[in-house]
C-alpha positions as CSV (number, residue, x, y, z in Angstrom):
1,X,-11.0,-14.3,-6.2
2,X,-12.2,-10.9,-7.4
3,X,-9.9,-8.7,-9.4
4,X,-9.1,-5.2,-8.3
5,X,-9.4,-3.2,-11.5
6,X,-9.5,0.5,-11.5
7,X,-12.9,1.5,-12.9
8,X,-12.8,3.9,-15.8
9,X,-14.7,6.4,-13.7
10,X,-11.6,6.7,-11.4
11,X,-9.2,7.7,-14.1
12,X,-8.3,11.4,-14.4
13,X,-7.9,12.3,-18.1
14,X,-5.8,15.5,-17.8
15,X,-3.7,14.4,-20.8
16,X,-4.1,11.8,-23.5
17,X,-4.0,8.6,-21.5
18,X,-4.0,5.0,-22.8
19,X,-7.0,3.9,-20.7
20,X,-7.1,0.4,-22.1
21,X,-3.4,0.0,-21.5
22,X,-3.8,1.2,-17.9
23,X,-6.7,-1.2,-17.3
24,X,-4.7,-4.1,-18.8
25,X,-1.7,-3.2,-16.6
26,X,-4.0,-3.1,-13.5
27,X,-5.4,-6.6,-14.4
28,X,-1.8,-8.0,-14.6
29,X,-0.8,-6.3,-11.3
30,X,-3.9,-7.6,-9.6
31,X,-3.2,-11.2,-10.7
32,X,0.4,-10.9,-9.6
33,X,-0.6,-9.5,-6.2
34,X,-3.3,-12.1,-5.7
35,X,-0.7,-14.8,-6.3
36,X,2.1,-13.2,-4.2
37,X,-0.2,-12.4,-1.2
38,X,-1.2,-16.1,-1.0
39,X,2.2,-17.6,-1.1
40,X,3.7,-18.4,2.3
41,X,7.1,-19.4,1.0
42,X,9.3,-18.7,-2.1
43,X,12.0,-21.4,-2.6
44,X,11.5,-22.5,1.0
45,X,12.0,-18.9,2.4
46,X,9.0,-17.5,4.4
47,X,7.4,-14.7,2.4
48,X,4.7,-12.1,2.8
49,X,3.7,-9.1,0.6
50,X,2.4,-5.9,2.1
51,X,0.7,-2.9,0.4
52,X,0.2,0.8,0.5
53,X,-2.9,1.6,-1.5
54,X,-2.7,4.0,-4.3
55,X,0.7,5.4,-3.5
56,X,3.0,6.2,-0.6
57,X,2.2,9.9,-0.7
58,X,-1.5,9.2,-0.4
59,X,-1.0,6.9,2.6
60,X,1.7,8.8,4.5
61,X,0.6,12.4,3.7
62,X,-3.0,12.1,2.5
63,X,-2.0,13.7,-0.8
64,X,-2.5,12.6,-4.3
65,X,-0.8,13.7,-7.5
66,X,2.1,15.5,-5.7
67,X,4.8,17.0,-7.9
68,X,8.3,15.6,-7.7
69,X,9.3,18.6,-5.6
70,X,6.4,18.1,-3.1
71,X,7.3,14.4,-2.9
72,X,10.9,15.2,-2.1
73,X,10.0,17.8,0.5
74,X,7.4,15.5,2.2
75,X,9.9,12.6,2.2
76,X,12.6,14.7,3.8
77,X,10.2,16.0,6.5
78,X,8.9,12.5,7.2
79,X,12.5,11.1,7.5
80,X,13.5,13.9,9.8
81,X,10.4,13.4,12.0
82,X,11.0,9.7,12.5
83,X,14.8,9.3,12.1
84,X,15.3,9.0,15.9
85,X,11.8,7.7,16.6
86,X,11.4,4.2,15.3
87,X,8.6,3.4,17.9
88,X,6.7,6.5,16.7
89,X,7.1,5.5,13.1
90,X,5.8,2.0,13.8
91,X,2.9,3.4,15.8
92,X,2.1,5.8,12.9
93,X,2.0,3.1,10.3
94,X,0.3,0.5,12.5
95,X,-2.3,2.6,14.4
96,X,-3.4,5.4,12.0
97,X,-6.8,5.8,10.4
98,X,-5.4,4.3,7.2
99,X,-4.0,1.2,9.0
100,X,-5.7,-2.1,8.3
101,X,-5.5,-3.8,11.7
102,X,-6.8,-7.3,11.0
103,X,-4.6,-10.3,10.4
104,X,-2.6,-10.8,7.2
105,X,-5.2,-12.8,5.2
106,X,-8.1,-10.6,6.3
107,X,-6.1,-7.5,5.4
108,X,-5.6,-8.7,1.8
109,X,-9.2,-9.8,1.6
110,X,-10.2,-6.3,2.6
111,X,-8.0,-4.5,0.0
112,X,-9.3,-6.8,-2.7
113,X,-12.9,-5.8,-2.1
114,X,-14.6,-3.0,-4.1
115,X,-12.2,-0.1,-4.7
116,X,-10.3,-0.3,-1.4
117,X,-7.1,-0.5,-3.3
118,X,-7.7,3.0,-4.5
119,X,-8.4,4.3,-1.0
120,X,-5.9,5.3,1.7
121,X,-4.9,2.0,3.3
122,X,-1.8,-0.1,4.3
123,X,-1.2,-3.4,6.0
124,X,2.5,-2.6,6.5
125,X,1.9,-2.1,10.2
126,X,1.3,-5.9,10.5
127,X,4.9,-6.5,9.4
128,X,6.4,-3.7,11.4
129,X,4.7,-4.7,14.7
130,X,5.7,-8.4,14.2
131,X,9.4,-7.5,13.5
132,X,9.3,-5.1,16.4
133,X,8.2,-7.8,18.8
134,X,10.9,-10.2,17.6
135,X,13.7,-7.7,18.1
136,X,12.5,-6.1,21.4
């Protein structure tokens, strides 16, 4: 299974950054997610892992490197928008241009290819639509 490792060309070096440390961390995260995404049960309990590539601000708001203040403002606006609209929230997560709409295994295979994990993607919609069907 290929490892999703952030290439050095994708790192912004605005400050002194421990590039080797970041690359090592990414290798460890990749190994853990490879294992977790392939485990159907943990201690007999059904289990699935879902992802939002890069970070939540990137997926939900198409922003990268937001300040803490911007993150807080965006989160509040997002919460207000969907607080009374659960169906709209599920549709947004499951049917947007960033939504990976294949099945669970295929969605993980996709994110592990090339640098897709650094792009704007999520498979969380798979979980939300499944749970929505169960409870509707």
